C-alpha positions, 0 to 999 in steps of 0.5 A, a space after each residue: 072015728 079012728 085016726 091014723 096020725 092022731 091019738 085022742 084021750 078024753 078024761 073029765 072034760 079035758 081032751 088031749 090030742 097027740 100028733 102021732 108021727 114020731 118017725 118024722 118028728 110029727 110032721 104035718 102032712 095033708 092026712 094029719 091036717 084033715 084028721 085034725 080038722 075033723 077032730 076040731 069040728 067034733 069038739 065043737 059039737 061035744 058039750 062034754 069037752 071043756 078044754 083041749 090040750 095039743 101035744 106031740 108024740 115022743 120025747 123030741 118033737 111037738 111038731 117039726 113042721 110040714 111034711 117036706 117029702 110030701 110038699 116037694 112033689 106038689 105043683 103050684 096049685 097043690 101047694 096053694 091048696 095045702 097052705 090054705 088047708 093048714 091056715 083053715 085048720 089053725 083058724 078053726 083051732 084059734 076060733 074053737 069055743 073051748 080053750 086050747 093049750 099047746 103042750 110043747 114037748 120038743 121041736 116046734 118048727 115051721 108048721 109046728 110053731 104056727 100050730 102052737 101060736 094058733 092055741 090060746 095058751 102055750 106051755 113049753 118043756 125046757 127042752 122045746 125049741 121054736 122057729 120058722 125055717 121056711 125061707 131056708 127052703 125057698 118058701 115062707 111060713 104058710 100056716 099063719 106064721 107071718 101074721 101070728 108071730 109079729 102079733 105075739 113078739 112084735 114086727 121087727 123081732 118076727 122079721 128077724 127070726 123069719 129072715 134068719 131062721 134062727 131057732 128060739 129056746 124055750 127060755 128065749 120064747 118065754 122072755 119075748 112073749 111067744 110062750 106063757 110058761 116053761 116047765 121041767 121036761 118031765 113035768 110038762 103034761 102034769 103042769 099043763 093038766 093043772 092049768 086045764 083043770 084050773 080053767 074047768 073050775 071057772 065059769 064056762 060061759 065066762 071063759 068062752 066069752 072072754 076068749 071071744 072078746 080077746 080074739 075078736 077085739 084084737 082085730 078091731 080098733 080100741 073103741 070097737 073092741 071095748 064095745 064088743 067086750 060090753 056085749 060079751 060081758 052082757 052075755 055072761 051076766 045074763 047066765 045062771 052061772 053068773 048068779 051061781 058064781 056070785 052066790 058062791 063068792 058071797 057064801 064062801 063056797 066053791 061054785 057049781 057051774 052048769 054052763 047055763 
């Protein structure tokens, strides 16, 4: 399937999704969100894809937010439908059975920051900037920002940045736990690819179960989360990959995982 606003590049089990609307700093309109949703659903059915990377086209922007030109003309019902679409797409990204890495190459504002937060890992260029500027437009973050940001950086700090709309530098984002690594701008994709390749070298069933345990456990009390972890652990322990991984460790060789 061809896409108007997204570029796909798959190699050796790694799919790179590039949001490709550089003239508007890769702003997310309805068409782009629908395309992204279709891609995510296709990934879930494709067993050859092991890790996903999401980035933005050009040098300036990852995703600079939702498309304000489109949003301005919407009525209240259309506005609600658009925010629900964005929330659903980002939830599907967060729940995808493969690890998703955001390679943040520039501005990640509004919906762009929310997209990055829906990913499992966030790697940022030293030039990246993050923020939730929505209250300056008379609205609030609507693609999960009021929920994911406090979970990552704390309630008080999240309120500060949402209420003031102050932008966050890459270094500040790293220090507060919003992102996981800062790299030189020119090496962003190279460094992100190394992380993806490292993940692929591990047991795929174990990686999936670990993602499920972390994501689902975060929405439970501690005792329930630990019980859920035991079930996810049991699933990984019952796999052929577990036997291969432990055998490889004892035999001092590289494991050859089969996703079985």
